[in-house]
C-alpha positions in Angstrom: 33.5 -119.8 -113.8 30.8 -121.5 -115.9 27.4 -119.8 -115.8 26.3 -123.8 -114.9 28.0 -124.6 -111.7 27.3 -128.7 -110.9 26.9 -129.6 -107.3 29.8 -132.4 -107.7 32.0 -128.9 -108.6 30.9 -127.1 -105.8 31.6 -129.9 -103.5 35.7 -130.1 -105.0 35.6 -126.5 -104.5 35.2 -127.0 -100.8 31.1 -125.3 -100.8 28.9 -127.5 -100.4 25.1 -126.9 -100.8 22.7 -126.9 -98.2 20.4 -129.3 -98.6 16.2 -128.2 -97.3 13.0 -129.7 -98.4 11.3 -128.0 -101.0 7.2 -127.2 -101.6 5.1 -126.0 -104.5 1.5 -127.2 -104.3 -1.9 -125.9 -104.1 -1.5 -125.5 -100.5 1.6 -124.3 -99.7 4.6 -122.5 -102.0 8.4 -122.1 -100.7 10.3 -119.0 -100.7 14.3 -119.2 -100.4 16.2 -116.8 -98.8 19.8 -115.4 -98.4 21.8 -112.7 -97.5 26.3 -111.9 -98.8 27.6 -112.6 -96.0 30.8 -112.2 -98.1 30.2 -108.2 -97.9 31.0 -108.0 -94.3 33.7 -111.3 -94.2 35.6 -110.5 -97.1 36.3 -107.2 -96.5 38.2 -107.2 -100.5 35.6 -109.2 -101.5 32.4 -108.3 -101.7 30.5 -110.1 -104.7 28.8 -113.4 -104.8 27.1 -116.0 -106.8 24.1 -118.0 -105.3 24.0 -121.2 -107.0 20.4 -123.5 -106.5 19.5 -126.4 -107.8 15.9 -128.0 -107.5 15.0 -131.4 -108.0 12.1 -133.6 -107.6 10.4 -135.9 -105.2 12.5 -138.6 -106.9 15.5 -136.6 -107.0 15.7 -135.2 -110.7 17.5 -131.7 -111.4 14.3 -130.1 -112.3 15.6 -126.6 -112.6 19.2 -124.3 -112.4 19.7 -120.6 -111.4 22.7 -118.4 -110.6 22.3 -115.2 -109.0 24.8 -112.1 -108.6 24.6 -110.9 -105.4 26.2 -107.5 -105.1 27.2 -105.8 -101.5 24.8 -106.6 -99.0 22.8 -107.8 -101.9 19.7 -110.3 -100.8 18.0 -113.3 -102.6 14.3 -113.9 -101.5 13.1 -116.4 -104.5 9.2 -117.2 -105.0 10.5 -121.2 -106.4 7.0 -122.0 -107.8 7.3 -119.4 -110.6 10.2 -121.6 -111.5 9.3 -125.5 -109.8 5.7 -124.5 -109.5 3.9 -128.1 -108.6 7.3 -129.4 -107.7 8.0 -130.6 -103.9 11.0 -132.5 -103.4 14.9 -130.8 -102.7 16.0 -127.4 -103.1 20.2 -127.1 -102.3 21.9 -123.7 -102.3 25.8 -122.4 -102.3 27.1 -119.2 -102.4 30.9 -118.7 -103.4 32.9 -115.5 -103.7 33.1 -113.9 -107.6 37.1 -114.3 -107.2 39.3 -116.4 -104.7 36.8 -119.3 -104.2 39.1 -121.8 -102.9 39.1 -122.8 -99.5 41.9 -124.8 -97.4 42.5 -128.3 -98.4 40.2 -130.6 -95.7 38.0 -127.6 -95.5 34.8 -126.7 -96.4 32.3 -123.8 -96.3 28.7 -124.5 -96.4 26.5 -121.6 -97.1 24.2 -120.2 -94.9 20.4 -119.7 -96.3 16.3 -119.8 -95.2 13.1 -121.6 -96.9 9.8 -120.2 -96.1 7.1 -122.0 -96.7 3.7 -119.8 -97.5 0.5 -121.5 -96.9 -2.5 -120.5 -99.3 -4.2 -119.7 -96.2 -1.9 -117.0 -95.1 0.2 -119.3 -92.7 4.0 -118.9 -92.6 7.4 -120.4 -91.0 10.9 -121.0 -92.3 13.5 -123.6 -92.1 17.2 -122.4 -91.6 19.7 -125.0 -93.4 20.3 -127.8 -91.7 22.9 -130.1 -93.7 25.4 -130.4 -96.5 25.2 -132.3 -99.6 27.6 -135.3 -99.5 29.3 -136.8 -102.3 29.5 -140.3 -100.7 26.2 -142.6 -98.3 26.7 -141.6 -95.2 24.9 -143.3 -91.7 21.9 -141.6 -90.4 22.2 -141.2 -86.0 18.8 -141.4 -84.7 16.5 -138.7 -84.8 13.6 -138.4 -82.4 10.9 -135.3 -81.9 8.2 -135.2 -79.7 4.4 -134.5 -81.2 0.6 -133.8 -79.3 -1.5 -136.4 -79.8 -4.6 -134.9 -80.6 -2.8 -134.1 -84.1 -1.7 -137.5 -84.7 -4.3 -137.5 -87.8 -2.9 -134.5 -89.1 0.8 -134.9 -89.0 3.8 -136.6 -90.2 7.2 -136.1 -91.0 9.3 -135.2 -94.3 13.0 -137.3 -95.0 15.1 -135.5 -97.1 18.4 -137.7 -98.8 21.1 -135.3 -98.7 23.5 -137.8 -100.5 24.2 -137.2 -104.3 26.3 -140.5 -105.1 24.1 -141.9 -107.5 23.7 -145.6 -105.5 23.1 -143.4 -102.5 19.5 -144.1 -101.8 18.0 -142.5 -98.4 16.8 -146.1 -96.4 15.7 -146.4 -92.3 13.6 -147.6 -90.0 10.5 -145.6 -88.2 9.7 -146.3 -84.7 6.6 -144.5 -82.8 7.9 -144.1 -79.7 6.0 -143.0 -75.7 7.9 -140.7 -73.7 9.3 -143.0 -71.8 11.3 -144.4 -74.3 8.8 -147.7 -74.9 8.8 -148.8 -78.3 5.4 -148.9 -79.3 6.0 -149.7 -83.3 8.4 -149.9 -86.3 8.2 -150.7 -89.8 11.2 -150.2 -92.6 10.9 -146.5 -94.7 10.4 -146.7 -98.3 13.9 -145.8 -100.1 14.1 -142.4 -101.2 16.0 -141.5 -104.3 19.3 -139.6 -104.3 18.4 -135.7 -102.9 14.3 -137.1 -103.5 12.3 -136.0 -100.6 9.0 -137.6 -99.0 5.8 -136.3 -96.9 4.5 -139.2 -95.3 1.8 -138.8 -92.5 1.9 -140.9 -89.2 -1.2 -142.2 -90.0 0.2 -143.7 -93.1 3.7 -145.0 -91.0 1.3 -147.0 -87.7 -2.3 -147.1 -89.1 -3.1 -148.2 -85.4 -0.7 -145.5 -84.2 -4.3 -144.0 -82.3 -4.3 -147.6 -80.4 -0.9 -147.5 -79.4 -0.4 -144.2 -78.2 -3.9 -144.6 -75.7 -4.5 -141.7 -73.6 -0.9 -140.0 -73.8 -1.0 -136.6 -74.8 1.9 -136.9 -76.4 4.6 -139.4 -78.4 7.5 -139.6 -80.2 8.5 -140.3 -84.4 12.3 -142.1 -84.1 13.8 -142.1 -87.8 17.3 -143.7 -88.1 19.4 -145.3 -91.0 21.3 -144.2 -93.7 21.4 -140.7 -96.1 19.0 -139.0 -94.5 19.6 -135.0 -93.5 17.9 -134.9 -89.5 14.0 -134.9 -90.4 11.2 -131.8 -90.5 8.6 -132.9 -88.4 5.3 -131.1 -89.5 1.4 -130.5 -88.6 -1.1 -130.1 -92.1 -4.3 -128.9 -90.3 -7.5 -128.8 -92.8 -7.8 -125.3 -93.5 -4.7 -125.5 -95.1 -2.6 -124.1 -92.6 1.1 -125.7 -92.4 3.4 -126.1 -90.4 7.5 -127.7 -90.1 10.1 -128.4 -87.4 13.0 -129.8 -87.6 14.2 -132.9 -85.2 
């Protein structure tokens, strides 16, 4: 096995990397956490290799890391040491050191976590959600509710999970009332393959306060192509940051 594994090679072997949001800036730092579960499931093959790729917001590969994980091995990687001041995406796959082939038509997606450490001490996390796709794909409508009193500090994080060079993410953003009433709609900016965007609600819908009115909550909906399931986020003035999958 080459020390540098390409994502396309991982896909061909049946181990598509899972992609998550990456953020390293003056507010938040990202930690990648994983466990060598082959120690449990493959009694005769307990060693594994983790391969991690880091992309900036425009989908450019900025770093790569290979890490050997032995019996019950764990990975707790502060990505800010590898990618300072880089926000975009992180993709990870874990392969057993031997016998990495899977049956034709099958795939094994690596389970792992990212933890987001606010500079003020708050912590939030996300587990892996979507596997990197070799070809463009349609994104169904995803919708999440928000608290109106936090509309000014709320927003969405969109991740392009498509590896294809022509796989730009695109879509429609909709502002809705909780009864489903459409309050506003606009096209999203395109996102390059393996790139990401963090977009404030007020940037999507500058008149959202007027549109929402006196309702205590509202919803954002996103659909289109080549987007993984979105994250909602709140970033408060005191530096606290939280995010959740739709």
